[in-house]
TIDRENSE-568406 format. One record per atom (N, C-alpha, C): residue in one letter; atom name; residue number from 1; x, y, z. Coordinates in Angstrom, 1 decimal. Each point is the difference from the previous one (the first is absolute). Layout:
REM TIDRENSE-568406
 resn name resi     c1     c2     c3
    A   CA  NUM      X      Y      Z
...
REM end
This chain:
REM TIDRENSE-568406
 resn name resi     c1     c2     c3
    M    N    1   35.2  -35.5  -36.3
    M   CA    1   -0.2   -1.4    0.2
    M    C    1   -1.1   -0.5   -0.9
    V    N    2    0.2   -1.1   -0.8
    V   CA    2   -1.0   -0.5   -0.9
    V    C    2   -0.2   -1.5    0.4
    H    N    3   -1.3   -0.3    0.3
    H   CA    3   -0.4   -1.3    0.4
    H    C    3   -0.7   -0.7   -1.2
    T    N    4    0.1   -1.3    0.0
    T   CA    4   -0.7   -0.8   -1.1
    T    C    4   -1.4   -0.2    0.3
    A    N    5   -0.7   -0.6   -0.9
    A   CA    5   -1.5   -0.1    0.1
    A    C    5   -0.3   -1.0    1.1
    R    N    6   -1.1    0.3    0.8
    R   CA    6   -0.5   -0.9    1.0
    R    C    6   -1.5    0.4    0.2
    A    N    7   -0.7   -1.0    0.3
    A   CA    7   -1.5    0.2    0.2
    A    C    7   -0.2    0.6    1.4
    V    N    8   -1.0    0.9    0.1
    V   CA    8   -0.4    0.5    1.3
    V    C    8   -1.5   -0.1    0.1
    L    N    9   -0.4   -0.6    1.2
    L   CA    9   -1.4   -0.2    0.2
    L    C    9   -0.7    1.3    0.2
    P    N   10   -1.3    0.1   -0.5
    P   CA   10   -0.7    1.3    0.2
    P    C   10   -0.1    0.4    1.4
    F    N   11    0.0    1.4    0.2
    F   CA   11    0.0    0.5    1.3
    F    C   11   -1.3   -0.3    0.7
    L    N   12   -1.1    0.0   -0.8
    L   CA   12   -1.3   -0.4    0.5
    L    C   12   -0.5   -1.2   -0.8
    A    N   13   -0.1   -1.1    0.6
    A   CA   13   -0.4   -1.2   -0.7
    A    C   13   -1.4   -0.4    0.4
    F    N   14   -1.0    0.2   -1.0
    F   CA   14   -1.3   -0.4    0.3
    F    C   14   -0.7   -0.3   -1.3
    A    N   15   -1.0   -0.9    0.1
    A   CA   15   -0.7   -0.4   -1.3
    A    C   15   -1.0    1.1   -0.4
    L    N   16    0.0    0.3   -1.3
    L   CA   16   -0.9    1.0   -0.5
    L    C   16   -0.7   -0.5   -1.2
    L    N   17   -1.3    0.2   -0.2
    L   CA   17   -0.7   -0.4   -1.1
    L    C   17    0.4    0.9   -1.2
    P    N   18    0.1   -0.5   -1.2
    P   CA   18    0.3    0.8   -1.2
    P    C   18   -1.1    1.1   -0.2
    V    N   19    0.4    1.1   -0.5
    V   CA   19   -1.0    1.0   -0.3
    V    C   19   -1.0   -0.5   -1.1
    L    N   20   -1.2    0.2    0.3
    L   CA   20   -1.1   -0.4   -1.0
    L    C   20   -0.3    1.2   -0.8
    A    N   21    0.3   -0.1   -1.3
    A   CA   21   -0.4    1.1   -0.9
    A    C   21   -0.2   -0.5   -1.4
    A    N   22   -0.7    0.7   -0.8
    A   CA   22   -0.2   -0.3   -1.4
    A    C   22    1.3    0.2   -0.7
    A    N   23    0.0   -0.5   -1.2
    A   CA   23    1.3    0.1   -0.8
    A    C   23    0.3    1.5   -0.2
    Q    N   24    1.3    0.2    0.1
    Q   CA   24    0.6    1.4   -0.1
    Q    C   24    0.8    0.1   -1.3
    T    N   25    0.3    1.2   -0.4
    T   CA   25    0.8    0.2   -1.2
    T    C   25    1.4   -0.3    0.3
    G    N   26    0.6   -0.9   -0.8
    G   CA   26    1.4   -0.3    0.2
    G    C   26    0.7   -0.1   -1.3
    P    N   27    1.2   -0.5   -0.1
    P   CA   27    0.8   -0.5    1.2
    P    C   27    0.7    1.2    0.7
    S    N   28    0.4   -0.2    1.2
    S   CA   28    0.7    1.0    0.8
    S    C   28    0.6   -0.7    1.2
    D    N   29    1.3    0.4    0.3
    D   CA   29    0.7   -0.5    1.1
    D    C   29   -0.6    0.7    1.3
    P    N   30    0.4   -0.6    1.2
    P   CA   30   -0.5    0.7    1.2
    P    C   30    0.5    1.4    0.1
    Q    N   31   -0.8    0.9    0.5
    Q   CA   31    0.3    1.4    0.1
    Q    C   31    0.0    0.4    1.5
    I    N   32    1.1    0.5    0.6
    I   CA   32    0.0    0.3    1.4
    I    C   32   -0.9    1.2    0.2
    I    N   33   -0.7    0.0    1.1
    I   CA   33   -0.9    1.1    0.4
    I    C   33    0.9    0.9    1.0
    A    N   34    0.5    1.0   -0.6
    A   CA   34    1.0    0.8    0.7
    A    C   34   -0.5    0.7    1.3
    S    N   35   -1.3    0.4    0.0
    S   CA   35   -0.5    0.7    1.1
    S    C   35   -0.5   -0.9    1.1
    A    N   36    0.0   -1.3   -0.2
    A   CA   36   -0.4   -1.0    1.1
    A    C   36    1.0    0.1    1.2
    T    N   37   -0.6   -0.2    1.1
    T   CA   37    0.8    0.0    1.3
    T    C   37    1.0   -1.2   -0.1
    M    N   38    1.3    0.3    0.3
    M   CA   38    1.0   -1.0    0.0
    M    C   38    0.8    0.1    1.4
    A    N   39    0.6   -1.2    0.3
    A   CA   39    0.8    0.0    1.2
    A    C   39    1.2    1.0   -0.1
    K    N   40    0.5    0.4    1.2
    K   CA   40    1.1    0.9    0.1
    K    C   40    1.3   -0.9    0.3
    A    N   41    1.1    0.5   -0.4
    A   CA   41    1.3   -0.7    0.3
    A    C   41    0.6    0.5    1.3
    N    N   42    0.3   -0.8    0.9
    N   CA   42    0.6    0.4    1.3
    N    C   42    1.5    0.1   -0.2
    V    N   43    0.4    1.1   -0.6
    V   CA   43    1.5    0.1   -0.3
    V    C   43    0.8    0.6    1.1
    G    N   44   -0.6    0.6    1.0
    G   CA   44    0.8    0.5    1.2
    G    C   44    1.0    1.0   -0.5
    N    N   45    1.3   -0.2    0.5
    N   CA   45    1.0    0.9   -0.4
    N    C   45    0.9   -0.5   -1.1
    R    N   46   -0.5   -1.1   -0.6
    R   CA   46    0.8   -0.6   -1.1
    R    C   46   -0.1    0.8   -1.3
    K    N   47    1.0   -0.2   -0.8
    K   CA   47    0.2    0.8   -1.2
    K    C   47   -1.1   -0.2   -1.0
    L    N   48   -0.6    1.1   -0.5
    L   CA   48   -1.1   -0.1   -1.0
    L    C   48    0.7   -0.1   -1.4
    A    N   49    0.4   -1.2   -0.4
    A   CA   49    0.6   -0.3   -1.3
    A    C   49   -0.2   -1.4   -0.4
    G    N   50    0.0   -0.3   -1.3
    G   CA   50   -0.1   -1.3   -0.5
    G    C   50   -1.5   -0.4   -0.3
    H    N   51   -0.2   -1.2   -0.5
    H   CA   51   -1.3   -0.4   -0.5
    H    C   51   -0.2   -1.5    0.2
    V    N   52   -1.2   -0.4   -0.1
    V   CA   52   -0.4   -1.4   -0.1
    V    C   52   -0.7   -0.2   -1.3
    I    N   53    0.3   -1.0   -0.8
    I   CA   53   -0.7   -0.4   -1.2
    I    C   53   -0.6   -1.4    0.3
    A    N   54   -1.3   -0.1   -0.4
    A   CA   54   -0.6   -1.3    0.3
    A    C   54   -1.1   -0.3   -1.0
    T    N   55   -0.2   -1.3   -0.2
    T   CA   55   -1.2   -0.5   -0.8
    T    C   55   -1.2   -0.1    1.0
    V    N   56   -1.0    0.7   -0.3
    V   CA   56   -1.2    0.1    0.8
    V    C   56   -1.1   -0.7   -0.7
    R    N   57   -0.6   -1.0    0.7
    R   CA   57   -1.1   -0.8   -0.6
    R    C   57   -1.3    0.7    0.5
    V    N   58   -0.8    0.5   -0.9
    V   CA   58   -1.3    0.7    0.3
    V    C   58   -1.2   -0.9   -0.3
    G    N   59   -0.8   -0.1    0.9
    G   CA   59   -1.2   -0.9   -0.1
    G    C   59   -1.1    0.7   -0.8
    Q    N   60   -1.1   -0.7   -0.3
    Q   CA   60   -1.2    0.5   -0.7
    Q    C   60   -0.7    1.1    0.8
    D    N   61    0.3    0.1    1.3
    D   CA   61   -0.6    1.1    0.8
    D    C   61    0.9    1.2    0.1
    G    N   62    1.2    0.0   -0.6
    G   CA   62    0.9    1.1    0.1
    G    C   62    0.9    0.0    1.2
    R    N   63   -0.1   -1.0    0.8
    R   CA   63    0.9   -0.1    1.2
    R    C   63    1.2   -0.9   -0.4
    V    N   64    1.1    0.3    0.8
    V   CA   64    1.2   -0.7   -0.3
    V    C   64   -0.1   -1.4    0.6
    R    N   65    0.4   -1.0   -0.8
    R   CA   65    0.0   -1.4    0.4
    R    C   65    1.3   -0.4    0.6
    D    N   66    1.1    0.4   -0.7
    D   CA   66    1.3   -0.3    0.5
    D    C   66    1.1    0.9   -0.6
    V    N   67    1.1    0.1    0.5
    V   CA   67    1.1    0.8   -0.4
    V    C   67    1.3   -0.8   -0.1
    L    N   68    0.7    0.1   -1.2
    L   CA   68    1.3   -0.6   -0.2
    L    C   68    1.0    1.1   -0.2
    V    N   69    0.9    0.2    1.0
    V   CA   69    1.0    1.0   -0.1
    V    C   69    1.1   -0.5   -0.9
    T    N   70    0.3    0.8   -1.0
    T   CA   70    1.1   -0.3   -1.0
    T    C   70    1.2    0.8    0.2
    E    N   71   -0.1    1.2    0.6
    E   CA   71    1.2    0.8    0.2
    E    C   71   -0.3    0.9    1.2
    N    N   72    1.1    0.2    0.9
    N   CA   72   -0.1    0.9    1.1
    N    C   72    1.3    0.7    0.2
    T    N   73    0.0    1.3   -0.1
    T   CA   73    1.2    0.8    0.1
    T    C   73   -0.1    0.9    1.3
    T    N   74   -1.0   -0.2    0.8
    T   CA   74   -0.1    0.8    1.2
    T    C   74    0.9   -0.6    1.2
    E    N   75    0.0    0.7    1.1
    E   CA   75    0.8   -0.4    1.1
    E    C   75   -0.6   -1.3    0.6
    P    N   76    0.8   -0.9    0.6
    P   CA   76   -0.4   -1.2    0.5
    P    C   76   -1.2    0.2    1.0
    G    N   77   -1.0   -0.8    0.0
    G   CA   77   -1.1    0.1    0.9
    G    C   77   -1.2    0.9   -0.5
    L    N   78    0.2    0.7   -1.1
    L   CA   78   -1.0    0.8   -0.5
    L    C   78   -1.0   -0.7   -0.9
    E    N   79    0.5   -1.1   -0.6
    E   CA   79   -0.8   -0.7   -1.0
    E    C   79   -1.4   -0.4    0.5
    P    N   80   -0.1   -0.5    1.2
    P   CA   80   -1.4   -0.4    0.5
    P    C   80   -0.9    1.2    0.1
    Q    N   81    0.5    1.2    0.2
    Q   CA   81   -0.8    1.2    0.1
    Q    C   81   -0.6    0.3   -1.4
    L    N   82    0.9   -0.1   -1.0
    L   CA   82   -0.5    0.3   -1.4
    L    C   82   -0.9   -1.1   -0.6
    V    N   83    0.3   -1.2    0.5
    V   CA   83   -0.9   -1.1   -0.4
    V    C   83   -1.4    0.2    0.6
    R    N   84   -0.1    0.6    1.2
    R   CA   84   -1.2    0.3    0.6
    R    C   84   -0.8    1.1   -0.8
    V    N   85    0.8    0.9   -0.5
    V   CA   85   -0.6    1.1   -0.9
    V    C   85   -0.6   -0.7   -1.2
    L    N   86    0.7   -0.9   -0.6
    L   CA   86   -0.5   -0.7   -1.2
    L    C   86   -1.3   -0.8    0.3
    N    N   87    0.1   -0.7    1.1
    N   CA   87   -1.2   -0.8    0.4
    N    C   87   -1.2    0.8    0.3
    S    N   88    0.2    1.2    0.4
    S   CA   88   -1.2    0.9    0.3
    S    C   88   -0.5    0.7   -1.2
    A    N   89    0.7    0.0   -1.1
    A   CA   89   -0.4    0.7   -1.2
    A    C   89   -1.3   -0.6   -0.6
    R    N   90   -0.8    0.9   -0.7
    R   CA   90   -1.2   -0.5   -0.6
    R    C   90    0.1    0.3   -1.5
    F    N   91   -0.6   -0.9   -0.8
    F   CA   91    0.1    0.1   -1.4
    F    C   91   -1.4   -0.1   -0.6
    R    N   92   -0.2    0.6   -1.2
    R   CA   92   -1.1   -0.4   -0.9
    R    C   92    0.5   -1.3   -0.6
    P    N   93   -0.7   -1.1    0.1
    P   CA   93    0.5   -1.3   -0.5
    P    C   93    0.2    0.0   -1.5
    A    N   94    0.8   -1.0   -0.4
    A   CA   94    0.3   -0.2   -1.4
    A    C   94   -1.3   -0.4   -0.7
    I    N   95   -0.1    0.3   -1.3
    I   CA   95   -1.2   -0.4   -0.8
    I    C   95    0.6   -0.7   -1.3
    D    N   96   -0.5   -1.2   -0.3
    D   CA   96    0.5   -0.7   -1.1
    D    C   96   -0.7    0.5   -1.3
    A    N   97    0.4   -0.6   -1.1
    A   CA   97   -0.5    0.4   -1.3
    A    C   97   -1.5   -0.3   -0.2
    T    N   98   -0.5   -0.9    0.8
    T   CA   98   -1.5   -0.3    0.0
    T    C   98   -0.8    0.9    0.9
    G    N   99    0.7    0.8    0.8
    G   CA   99   -0.7    0.9    0.9
    G    C   99   -0.2   -0.6    1.4
    K    N  100    0.7   -1.1    0.3
    K   CA  100   -0.1   -0.6    1.3
    K    C  100    1.1    0.5    0.9
    L    N  101   -0.4    0.2    1.3
    L   CA  101    0.9    0.4    1.0
    L    C  101    0.9   -1.2    0.4
    V    N  102    1.3    0.1    0.0
    V   CA  102    0.9   -1.1    0.2
    V    C  102    1.1    0.3    1.0
    E    N  103    0.5   -1.0    0.6
    E   CA  103    1.1    0.1    0.9
    E    C  103    1.3    0.2   -0.9
    S    N  104    0.8    0.9    0.3
    S   CA  104    1.2    0.3   -0.8
    S    C  104    1.1    0.6    0.8
    S    N  105    1.2   -0.1   -0.6
    S   CA  105    1.2    0.6    0.7
    S    C  105    0.5    1.2   -0.7
    I    N  106    0.6    0.9    0.8
    I   CA  106    0.6    1.2   -0.5
    I    C  106    1.3    0.3    0.8
    E    N  107    1.0    0.6   -0.7
    E   CA  107    1.2    0.3    0.6
    E    C  107   -0.1    1.4    0.6
    M    N  108    0.2    0.1    1.4
    M   CA  108   -0.2    1.3    0.7
    M    C  108    1.4    0.4    0.7
    K    N  109    0.1    1.3    0.1
    K   CA  109    1.2    0.5    0.7
    K    C  109   -0.4    1.0    1.1
    V    N  110    0.7   -0.1    1.1
    V   CA  110   -0.2    0.9    1.2
    V    C  110    1.3    0.6    0.3
    E    N  111    0.1    1.4   -0.1
    E   CA  111    1.2    0.7    0.3
    E    C  111   -0.1    0.7    1.3
    L    N  112    1.2    0.1    0.7
    L   CA  112    0.1    0.8    1.2
    L    C  112    0.7    1.3   -0.4
    R    N  113   -0.8    1.1    0.2
    R   CA  113    0.6    1.3   -0.4
    R    C  113   -0.4    1.0    1.1
    S    N  114    0.7    1.1    0.1
    S   CA  114   -0.4    1.0    1.0
    S    C  114   -1.3    0.6   -0.3
    S    N  115   -0.3    0.1   -1.3
    S   CA  115   -1.3    0.6   -0.5
    S    C  115   -1.2   -0.8    0.5
    T    N  116    0.1   -1.3    0.2
    T   CA  116   -1.1   -0.8    0.4
    T    C  116    0.0   -0.4    1.5
    G    N  117    1.2    0.2    0.6
    G   CA  117    0.1   -0.3    1.4
    G    C  117   -0.4   -1.4    0.4
    D    N  118   -0.9   -0.2    0.9
    D   CA  118   -0.5   -1.3    0.5
    D    C  118   -1.2   -0.5   -0.8
    S    N  119   -0.4    0.7   -1.1
    S   CA  119   -1.1   -0.4   -0.8
    S    C  119    0.3   -0.2   -1.4
    P    N  120    0.9   -0.9   -0.4
    P   CA  120    0.4   -0.2   -1.4
    P    C  120   -1.2   -0.7   -0.7
    K    N  121   -0.1    0.4   -1.3
    K   CA  121   -1.1   -0.6   -0.8
    K    C  121    0.6   -0.9   -1.1
    P    N  122   -0.6   -1.2   -0.1
    P   CA  122    0.5   -0.9   -1.1
    P    C  122   -0.3    0.6   -1.4
    I    N  123    0.9   -0.2   -0.9
    I   CA  123   -0.2    0.3   -1.4
    I    C  123    0.4   -1.1   -0.8
    A    N  124   -0.3    0.0   -1.3
    A   CA  124    0.4   -1.1   -0.9
    A    C  124    1.5    0.0   -0.1
    A    N  125    0.5   -1.2    0.1
    A   CA  125    1.5   -0.2   -0.1
    A    C  125    0.5    0.1   -1.4
    K    N  126   -0.9   -0.4   -0.9
    K   CA  126    0.4    0.0   -1.4
    K    C  126   -1.1    0.7   -0.8
    P    N  127    0.0    1.3    0.0
    P   CA  127   -1.1    0.8   -0.7
    P    C  127   -0.1   -0.4   -1.4
    D    N  128   -1.2   -0.2   -0.5
    D   CA  128   -0.3   -0.3   -1.4
    D    C  128   -0.1    1.3   -0.8
    P    N  129    1.0    0.2   -0.9
    P   CA  129    0.0    1.3   -0.8
    P    C  129   -1.3    0.2   -0.8
    A    N  130   -0.7   -1.1   -0.3
    A   CA  130   -1.2    0.1   -0.8
    A    C  130   -1.3    0.0    0.9
    L    N  131    0.2    0.0    1.3
    L   CA  131   -1.2   -0.2    0.9
    L    C  131   -1.0    1.1   -0.2
    N    N  132    0.3    1.2   -0.2
    N   CA  132   -1.0    1.1   -0.2
    N    C  132   -0.8   -0.2   -1.2
    D    N  133    0.7   -0.4   -1.1
    D   CA  133   -0.7   -0.3   -1.3
    D    C  133   -0.9   -1.2    0.2
    K    N  134    0.4   -1.0    0.7
    K   CA  134   -0.8   -1.2    0.2
    K    C  134   -1.3    0.4    0.8
    E    N  135    0.2    0.9    1.0
    E   CA  135   -1.1    0.4    0.8
    E    C  135   -1.0    0.8   -0.8
    K    N  136    0.5    0.9   -0.8
    K   CA  136   -0.8    0.8   -0.9
    K    C  136   -0.9   -0.9   -0.9
    A    N  137    0.6   -1.0   -0.5
    A   CA  137   -0.8   -0.9   -0.9
    A    C  137   -1.0   -0.7    0.8
    R    N  138    0.3   -0.4    1.2
    R   CA  138   -1.0   -0.7    0.9
    R    C  138   -1.1    0.9    0.4
    I    N  139    0.3    1.2    0.3
    I   CA  139   -1.0    1.0    0.4
    I    C  139   -1.0    0.3   -1.2
    R    N  140    0.5    0.0   -1.2
    R   CA  140   -0.8    0.2   -1.1
    R    C  140   -1.0   -1.1   -0.3
    K    N  141    0.4   -1.2    0.5
    K   CA  141   -0.9   -1.2   -0.1
    K    C  141   -1.0   -0.1    1.1
    M    N  142    0.2    0.7    1.1
    M   CA  142   -0.8   -0.2    1.2
    M    C  142   -1.4    0.4   -0.2
    R    N  143   -0.9   -0.8    0.6
    R   CA  143   -1.4    0.4    0.1
    R    C  143   -0.2    0.6    1.4
    C    N  144   -1.1    0.6    0.1
    C   CA  144   -0.3    0.7    1.3
    C    C  144    0.0   -1.0    1.2
    S    N  145   -0.5   -1.2   -0.3
    S   CA  145    0.0   -1.0    1.1
    S    C  145    1.5   -0.3    0.5
    D    N  146    0.9    0.0   -1.0
    D   CA  146    1.4   -0.2    0.4
    D    C  146    0.5    1.2    0.8
    Y    N  147   -0.3    1.2   -0.4
    Y   CA  147    0.5    1.1    0.7
    Y    C  147   -0.6    0.1    1.4
    V    N  148   -1.3   -0.2    0.2
    V   CA  148   -0.6    0.0    1.3
    V    C  148    0.6   -1.0    0.9
    W    N  149    0.2   -1.2   -0.5
    W   CA  149    0.7   -1.1    0.9
    W    C  149    1.3    0.5    0.4
    E    N  150    0.9    0.5   -0.9
    E   CA  150    1.3    0.4    0.3
    E    C  150    0.0    1.2    0.9
    W    N  151   -0.8    1.0   -0.2
    W   CA  151   -0.1    1.2    0.8
    W    C  151   -0.4   -0.4    1.4
    D    N  152   -1.0   -0.9    0.2
    D   CA  152   -0.4   -0.4    1.3
    D    C  152    1.1   -0.8    0.7
    F    N  153    0.7   -0.8   -0.7
    F   CA  153    1.1   -0.9    0.6
    F    C  153    1.1    0.9    0.5
    I    N  154    0.4    1.0   -0.8
    I   CA  154    1.1    0.9    0.4
    I    C  154   -0.5    0.8    1.2
    R    N  155   -1.2    0.5    0.0
    R   CA  155   -0.5    0.9    1.0
    R    C  155   -0.1   -0.7    1.4
    E    N  156   -0.3   -1.3   -0.1
    E   CA  156    0.0   -0.8    1.3
    E    C  156    1.3   -0.1    0.7
    E    N  157    1.1    0.1   -0.8
    E   CA  157    1.3   -0.2    0.5
    E    C  157    0.8    1.3    0.2
    G    N  158   -0.3    1.0   -0.7
    G   CA  158    0.7    1.3    0.1
    G    C  158   -1.0    1.1   -0.1
    S    N  159    0.5    1.2    0.5
    S   CA  159   -0.9    1.1    0.0
    S    C  159    0.1    1.0   -1.2
    T    N  160    1.2    0.1   -0.5
    T   CA  160    0.2    0.9   -1.1
    T    C  160   -0.1   -0.7   -1.4
    V    N  161   -1.2   -0.3   -0.4
    V   CA  161   -0.2   -0.9   -1.1
    V    C  161    0.4    0.7   -1.3
    A    N  162   -0.2    1.3   -0.2
    A   CA  162    0.3    0.6   -1.2
    A    C  162    1.5    0.0   -0.4
    T    N  163    0.9   -0.2    1.0
    T   CA  163    1.4    0.0   -0.3
    T    C  163    0.5   -1.5   -0.3
    E    N  164   -0.8   -1.0    0.2
    E   CA  164    0.4   -1.3   -0.3
    E    C  164    0.2   -0.2   -1.5
    F    N  165    0.6   -1.1   -0.4
    F   CA  165    0.5   -0.2   -1.3
    F    C  165   -1.1    0.1   -1.1
    M    N  166   -1.0   -0.8    0.1
    M   CA  166   -1.0    0.0   -1.1
    M    C  166   -0.7    1.3   -0.1
    P    N  167   -0.5    0.6    1.1
    P   CA  167   -0.7    1.3   -0.1
    P    C  167    1.0    1.1   -0.5
    R    N  168    1.2   -0.1    0.4
    R   CA  168    1.0    1.1   -0.4
    R    C  168    0.3   -0.2   -1.5
    I    N  169    0.1   -1.2   -0.5
    I   CA  169    0.2   -0.2   -1.5
    I    C  169   -1.2    0.5   -0.8
    A    N  170   -1.2   -0.3    0.5
    A   CA  170   -1.2    0.5   -0.7
    A    C  170    0.0    1.5   -0.1
    T    N  171    0.4    0.7    1.1
    T   CA  171    0.1    1.4    0.0
    T    C  171    1.0    0.5   -1.0
    T    N  172    1.2   -0.7    0.0
    T   CA  172    1.1    0.4   -0.9
    T    C  172   -0.5   -0.1   -1.5
    M    N  173   -0.8   -1.1   -0.2
    M   CA  173   -0.5   -0.2   -1.4
    M    C  173   -0.9    1.2   -0.4
    Y    N  174   -0.9    0.4    0.9
    Y   CA  174   -0.9    1.1   -0.3
    Y    C  174    0.8    1.3   -0.2
    A    N  175    1.0    0.3    0.9
    A   CA  175    0.8    1.2   -0.1
    A    C  175    0.7    0.0   -1.4
    A    N  176    0.6   -1.1   -0.4
    A   CA  176    0.7   -0.1   -1.3
    A    C  176   -1.0    0.2   -1.1
    M    N  177   -1.2   -0.5    0.1
    M   CA  177   -1.0    0.2   -1.1
    M    C  177   -0.3    1.5   -0.2
    R    N  178   -0.2    0.7    1.1
    R   CA  178   -0.3    1.4   -0.1
    R    C  178    1.2    0.8   -0.5
    S    N  179    1.2   -0.4    0.4
    S   CA  179    1.2    0.7   -0.4
    S    C  179    0.2   -0.2   -1.5
    E    N  180   -0.3   -1.2   -0.5
    E   CA  180    0.2   -0.3   -1.4
    E    C  180   -1.0    0.8   -0.8
    A    N  181   -1.2    0.4    0.6
    A   CA  181   -1.0    0.7   -0.7
    A    C  181    0.3    1.5    0.1
    G    N  182    1.1    0.4    0.7
    G   CA  182    0.4    1.4    0.1
    G    C  182   -0.6    0.7    1.2
    D    N  183   -0.7   -0.7    0.9
    D   CA  183   -0.6    0.6    1.2
    D    C  183    1.0    0.1    1.1
    V    N  184    0.2    1.2    0.6
    V   CA  184    0.9    0.2    1.1
    V    C  184   -0.8   -0.1    1.3
    V    N  185   -0.2   -1.2    0.4
    V   CA  185   -0.9   -0.3    1.2
    V    C  185    0.7   -1.0    0.9
    D    N  186    1.3   -0.2   -0.1
    D   CA  186    0.6   -1.1    0.7
    D    C  186   -0.1    0.2    1.5
    S    N  187    0.3    1.3    0.5
    S   CA  187   -0.1    0.2    1.5
    S    C  187   -1.4   -0.2    0.5
    K    N  188   -1.0    0.4   -0.8
    K   CA  188   -1.4   -0.2    0.4
    K    C  188   -0.4   -1.5    0.0
    V    N  189    0.5   -0.7   -0.9
    V   CA  189   -0.2   -1.4   -0.1
    V    C  189    0.4   -0.7    1.3
    W    N  190    1.2    0.3    0.5
    W   CA  190    0.5   -0.7    1.2
    W    C  190   -0.7    0.6    1.3
    K    N  191   -0.5    1.2   -0.1
    K   CA  191   -0.7    0.6    1.1
    K    C  191   -1.4   -0.7    0.2
    V    N  192   -0.6   -0.4   -1.0
    V   CA  192   -1.4   -0.5    0.1
    V    C  192    0.0   -1.6   -0.1
    S    N  193    1.2   -0.6   -0.2
    S   CA  193    0.0   -1.4   -0.3
    S    C  193   -0.6   -0.9    1.1
    A    N  194    0.3    0.3    1.3
    A   CA  194   -0.6   -0.8    1.0
    A    C  194   -1.5    0.0    0.0
    K    N  195   -0.6    1.2   -0.1
    K   CA  195   -1.4    0.2   -0.1
    K    C  195   -0.6   -0.8   -1.2
    A    N  196    0.7    0.2   -1.1
    A   CA  196   -0.5   -0.6   -1.3
    A    C  196    0.0   -1.5    0.1
    L    N  197    1.1   -0.6    0.6
    L   CA  197    0.1   -1.4    0.1
    L    C  197   -1.1   -0.6    0.9
    K    N  198   -0.3    0.7    1.0
    K   CA  198   -1.1   -0.5    0.9
    K    C  198   -1.3    0.1   -0.7
    E    N  199   -0.2    1.1   -0.7
    E   CA  199   -1.3    0.2   -0.7
    E    C  199   -0.1   -1.1   -1.1
    A    N  200    1.1   -0.3   -0.7
    A   CA  200   -0.1   -1.0   -1.0
    A    C  200   -0.4   -1.4    0.6
    A    N  201    0.6   -0.3    1.2
    A   CA  201   -0.4   -1.2    0.7
    A    C  201   -1.5    0.0    0.3
    D    N  202   -0.5    1.1    0.5
    D   CA  202   -1.5    0.1    0.3
    D    C  202   -0.8   -0.2   -1.3
    Q    N  203    0.4    0.6   -1.1
    Q   CA  203   -0.8   -0.2   -1.2
    Q    C  203    0.2   -1.4   -0.6
    C    N  204    1.1   -0.6    0.2
    C   CA  204    0.3   -1.3   -0.5
    C    C  204   -0.9   -1.1    0.7
    R    N  205   -0.3    0.3    1.3
    R   CA  205   -0.8   -1.0    0.7
    R    C  205   -1.4   -0.1   -0.7
    D    N  206   -0.5    1.0   -0.6
    D   CA  206   -1.3    0.0   -0.7
    D    C  206    0.2   -0.4   -1.5
    N    N  207    1.2   -0.1   -0.5
    N   CA  207    0.3   -0.4   -1.4
    N    C  207    1.1   -1.0   -0.1
    P    N  208   -0.2   -1.2    0.7
    P   CA  208    1.2   -0.9    0.1
    P    C  208    0.5   -0.5   -1.4
    S    N  209   -0.8    0.0   -1.0
    S   CA  209    0.5   -0.5   -1.3
    S    C  209    0.6    1.1   -0.9
    A    N  210    0.0    1.2    0.4
    A   CA  210    0.5    1.1   -0.8
    A    C  210    1.5    0.0    0.0
    P    N  211    0.6    0.5   -1.1
    P   CA  211    1.5    0.1    0.0
    P    C  211    0.4    1.0    1.0
    F    N  212    1.0   -0.3    0.9
    F   CA  212    0.4    0.9    1.0
    F    C  212    0.6    1.3   -0.5
    F    N  213    1.1   -0.1   -0.7
    F   CA  213    0.7    1.2   -0.4
    F    C  213   -0.7    0.9   -1.0
    D    N  214   -0.4   -0.6   -1.2
    D   CA  214   -0.7    0.7   -1.0
    D    C  214   -1.4    0.3    0.3
    G    N  215   -0.7   -0.9    0.8
    G   CA  215   -1.4    0.1    0.2
    G    C  215   -0.4    0.9    1.2
    I    N  216    0.8    0.0    1.1
    I   CA  216   -0.3    0.7    1.2
    I    C  216    1.1    1.0    0.4
    F    N  217    1.2   -0.5    0.2
    F   CA  217    1.0    0.9    0.6
    F    C  217    0.3    1.3   -0.8
    K    N  218    0.1   -0.1   -1.3
    K   CA  218    0.3    1.2   -0.8
    K    C  218   -1.1    1.0    0.1
    T    N  219   -1.3   -0.5    0.0
    T   CA  219   -1.1    0.9    0.2
    T    C  219    0.0    0.7    1.3
    V    N  220    0.3   -0.7    1.1
    V   CA  220    0.0    0.5    1.3
    V    C  220    1.1    1.1    0.1
    M    N  221    1.2   -0.4   -0.5
    M   CA  221    1.2    0.9    0.0
    M    C  221   -0.3    1.3   -0.8
    D    N  222   -0.6   -0.2   -1.1
    D   CA  222   -0.4    1.2   -0.8
    D    C  222   -0.8    1.0    0.8
    A    N  223   -1.0   -0.5    0.7
    A   CA  223   -0.9    0.8    0.8
    A    C  223    0.8    0.7    1.1
    E    N  224    0.8   -0.8    0.7
    E   CA  224    0.7    0.6    1.1
    E    C  224    1.0    1.0   -0.4
    V    N  225    0.7   -0.2   -1.1
    V   CA  225    1.0    1.0   -0.5
    V    C  225   -0.7    1.2   -0.5
    A    N  226   -1.2   -0.1   -0.5
    A   CA  226   -0.7    1.2   -0.5
    A    C  226   -0.5    0.9    1.0
    D    N  227   -0.2   -0.6    1.2
    D   CA  227   -0.6    0.9    1.1
    D    C  227    0.9    1.1    0.5
REM end
């Protein structure tokens, strides 16, 4: 079954003040915080198959403002459950080219599969093939103040910060750099990444204007990998 687009009011509707923060490194689309707590789908004995695709409007605070369902292939009656999952999702808000946090829309997909059961996680409906390269370029431009803000924002919404998109890409960049230099340290890099990312955040608080990746993170990772 495929349904046409229709607007859905947010599951929780309340006024929120925009996040107050200094300019951040952009541009960047909203990034879902995968480890944030999300609503479960009450599927009962119904078949775990199909998906919902929707345009999700994300506010400056990273909370969902509204959902516009554009496609539904699930069983009748399941759409409200998946919309509730989307409304409960948390995002790092979009950042425009000037570094301002802005309200923005993103296409998201929620699939019902036996592997996710009643806890399906939204993913990008139209993955950007160049997204990793764009994020690497953004990370190279980030100052410590940018990193600390983003680290704290993600940490407030999810517990496993090191596995979120920005920290994971930063670790990937470091691992690639060491591999290109002929160092066989990939397994050690991922083992120490969580500790190193936290240590980088601590050091960055004292050096807000320092370059994040080249100025702090690489040095911290070098020390952790060498131990």
